[in-house]
N, C-alpha and C positions, 0 to 999 in steps of 0.2 A: 578505215582505208578501204578503197574501192578500186575497180579496174576500169570502169566506164563501159562495161559490157552489160547492156540492159537485159534483165531476165524477161520482163514483160511490161505492160502497162496496167497500173491498177486503176480503178474507177473510184472517183469521189462520191460517196453516198450521203455524207452528211458534213456540214460545216457549223461549228459553234464558236462564237466569240466569247472569250473569258478575260475581261478587262483589256490589256494590250496584247494578250495571246489569242491564238486561234487553234482550236482542235479540229483536226481533219480526220474524218472516218472514211476508210477506204476498203475495197474489196479486191482481192486478186486470188490466184490459184494456190498460193503457198501460205495462206493464212493460218492454216493448222500447223505449220512448221515453225511459226514465229514464237518468240518468248518475250515476256515483259522485260524491258531494258535492252532489248536488241536494237542494233543500229540499222536503219534502212535509208538508202538515199532516194529522195523524191525529186525528180527533175534536177538531180544532182546535189540536192541539199540533204545532208545527214541529220536525221531526226530520230528520236528514241520512241520505241513502242511503249505506250503507256496503258493500253487496254486492249484486250481481245474478248469479243463476244459475238455470238450470233453470226459467225463466218465473216466477221470484219475486224479491222484493228484500227486503233486510234493513235495518232502522233500530234504533238503540240509544237507550234511554231511561235517563238517569241517575237517582240517587236523588232529587234535588230535583224532577225532572219526575214521577216516580212518586208522590211524596207530595202533589203539587199537583193532580194530575189523576186521571182514572179509568182510565189505561192499565194500572195494576197489577192492575186487575180483570179484565182481558181473559183469555179463554180460546181455545184452538184451535177454530176454526169461527165465531168471533164476527165480526160485520160492523163494519168501521171506515169512517167517512166520510173520504174523502180528497180533497184539493185540491193541485194543483201550485201553485208560486208565481206570482203575477200578473204578466202581461206589462204593461208600462207604455205600451203603444201602443193601447189600446183602451178600451172603456166600462168603468167601475167599476160592475158590476151589483149588488153587494151594499153593503158599506161597508169602510172601512179596518180590516183585521184583521191583528194582528201575528203570530199563531200563538203568543202567550205566554199561556197559560191562567192566569187569576187564582186560580180555586178551583173546588171542585165544588159542586153543587147536588143536591138530591133531588126527584124528581117526587113531588108530593103529591096531584095530582088530574088526571084525564084525562075530557074532557067532549066528547061528540059535539055538532057544531054544524051537523047537517043537511047534511052533505057535507064539511065540514072538521073539525079537531079542536082543541079548546083543551087546552093542557098547562099546568099550574101547576108552578112550581119554587120551592123554598125553599133559602136558603143561610144561613150563620151570620151573625147580626147583630153587626157590629163598627163601632162609631162612628167610631174612628180611621181605619179603612179608608174608611169613607163620606166622611169629610172629605177624603180623598185621591183621591176619585173613583170609588170602587169601589161604584158603586150604579146602578140603573136609573131612567129617567124615561119617562113615558108618551109613546108614539110615538117613543122614541128607539130606538137600535140595541143589540142584544146578540147574542153569539155562543154558540150551544148546540151543543156537539159539533161545532164547526166551521161550523155553518150561521148564515149572516147572517139575523137575524130582527128584527121590530119588536115592541117591548114594549108590553103593555097591562096595565092594573090593577097597577101597581107598588106595593109597600109598602116598609117599611123593610128587609125581607129576603126578599121574595118578588116574582114577576112571572109574567105569563101570556104565552104566544105562541100565535098561531093557525097551524095548519099545514094548508095545501092538500093535496088528495089527491096531486098530483105529488110534492111534497116528502116526504110520508108515504111514498110507494112507492119513492122513489129515494135515501133516506137511512136511517140506522138508527133514525129516529123510528119506524119500523115495529115496532121491538123495545122501545121505551121504554114502561113502564107504572108504576103508583104503586109507588114504592120505588126505582126506577132511579137511578143516580148518573150525572150528565152533567158535562161540562166547561163552565165559562162563562168568557168574556172580556168584560169591561166595555168600553164605548166609549172609545178612546184620547183623544178630543177632550175627554169630561168629565174625564179624569185631568189633562190639561194645564191646563184652566181652573181645576180644584180647586187645582192646584199654583200657578198664577199668583196666585190669590186669597189665598194665604198669604205672598206676598212682600211 
């Protein structure tokens, strides 16, 4: 379980394909605090630490994860938003994030807002998925590359988010431009409500 409050971005230092899986080796400031089997969200995807050595750690992404997320597009040198699992003894500063990415979205517009920045994202319109809670609502929560954000101006298959300068500078939103592919996780509460309405 995560909160969507990014700790920092890690840098990809190595990528190794192993049959249908990919091992990603990354470097960040808290490597020495990690343990084998620990869960860390990478661009919103919960992955298990499988190796720690020489100031780096390695996680493995399987085929399903690679098909559903943007991790398969990563290259050595890329910045990845990382968050360790949430401690259950403090404030929930973001929202409830499972680390289970639902799909990817494409950035279609970036607009300066006189200090902050508006990003517009578009995803595949699917009425069946929408009936199951895979949609956004105005002022609701959505996770973009692991970042907990508030939705504005949603449509059937798009939404905007407003990014303050701090978030822009301390996450990989600084690298997102028109055409960039991001991971999105819709709000779990909406999914439960949608499911209950079908019973």
